[in-house]
N, C-alpha and C positions, 0 to 999 in steps of 0.2 A: 115800511117805507123808509125808514131810516136805515134799514139793513143794506140797501143797495150800495151806498157809498163805502161801507165797510168791506164789501166784497171786492171793490175796485182796488182798495189799498193792498189787500193780500195778493192780488194778481200782479200788481206792479212790483211788489217786493220779490216775488218768485222769479219774475223775468230778469230782474237786475242781478239776483244771485246766480242765475244760470249763466249770464253773460260774463261775470267775473270769474266764475269757475272755468269756463272755456278759455279765457285769456290766460289764467294761471296754468292751465293744462298745456297750452301751446308753449309757454315759456319753459315749463318743465321738460317737455319733449325736445325742445331745441337744445337745452343745456345737456340733457342726457345723450343726445346725438353727438355733441361735441366730446363728451366724456368717453363714449364708446369708440369714437374715431381715435382718440388718444390711446386707448387701450389696444386697439387693433394695430396702430403704428408701433407701439412699444413691443407687442408680441412679434410683429414682422421683423423688427430689428433683432430680437432674441433668436428667432428662427434662422436668420442669416448667420449670426455668430455660431450657432450650433452646426450649421452646414459647413462652415469653414473648419470648425474643429473636427468634424467627421472626415473631411477631406485630408486634413493633416494626419489624422490617426491612420487612415487608409494608407497613406504614403509610408508612415513608420512601419506598419505591418508588412508592407511589401519589402522594405529594406531588411527587416528582421528575418523574413522568409528566405531572402537571398543569402543572408549570413548563415542561417541554420543549414540550408542546403549545401553551402560550401563547407561548413564544419562537418556535416555528416559525410560528405565525400572524402574529406581528409581523414576522418576517423575510420571510415571503412577501409581506406587504403592502408593506414597504419595497422589496423586490426588484422587485416589479412597477412601482412608481413610478420606481425608478432605471432599470429596463430601458426604460421609455418615454422617459425623458430621454436615455438613452444612444442609443437608436434615432434620436431626432431629431438628436442631435449627430452621430452617424455618417453619417446621410444628408447633412447639411450639409457635413461634412468630405469625404465622398466626392465630392460635386458640385464642391467647391472643388479637390480634388486632380485630378479628371479634367480640369477646365478648365486647371489649370497644366500637366498632362502634355500635353494637346493643344496648348497654346500653345508648349511647348518643343520640339515635333517640327519637324524640318526635313528637307527632301528631301535624300537622299544624293547628292552629286555623282557623276557617272559616272566621273570620274577616279580616285576612291578604289577602286572595284572593279577598274579597270584596273591600278592600282598594286599592289594586293594580289595579283592574278593574276600580274603580272610578277615580283614578289618570290618567290612560291611556285614559279613555273615555273623560275626560275633557281636554286632551292634555296638561297636566301639565308636564308629564314626559313620556318617552317611555320605553318599556320593555328592550331595549338595554341599555339605560342609567342606569336603575335599576341594570341590570346585571353587568355593569362595576363597579358600586359603591359597590356592594355587593360581587364582585369577583365570580359571577355566570354567566353562559351563558344565552343568550336571550331565548334559548329553555327551559332552566330550569325555568326561570321566567314565561314563557308562561304556562308550565306544572303546576306550583304552582297556577297561576291565574285561570286556567281552572280546577283546583282540580284533576288533574291526579296523582299528587304526594300526598301521604297521610302522610308520615313521613319525617322529616328532622332532621339534627343535631341541637341541641339547640343553638350552636354558630351561625349557619347560620340563624336561625330564629331571633336571637337577632340583627344580622347585618341588616337583611331585615327590621325589625321593626324600627331601628334607621333611616335608609334611607327613609322609608315611612313617618315617623314623620317629617323629614326634609322638604320633599316636601309638606306635608299637612299644614305646618305652613306658607308656602309662599303665 
């Protein structure tokens, strides 16, 4: 019988605690709503600033593209004129060079091939060694020794002669 009043006390305590909890929850949601609105406003301002920056960058890109296209047109025009001048100069130089190369060619004396063959058969020197000393390839020395090449530049013949003499005196 005494138990009944105790149960009443606990029920009243529970109801009071629920009421205070709901009041504090309402206060918390109201303050969080204000904070969220501030965050949203701040982000909206940042987005507007970014959009302005994007627009200004787009304008700069357009200006740069205009400048580049103008520069490319100028470069193309100057390149074509320079290419025409270079082509004329190259043909003149090529003609002059071919004349000088043809003028410098001399028929290889038969004795050079014989002397190379004698030195290589006696194993005094190899065609590769002769090529290194005369700044010619081994293939070229072989072609000279087998008489496949008929003409050479006088300077090359002189170098070949001096190297052959060097090995003949040994």
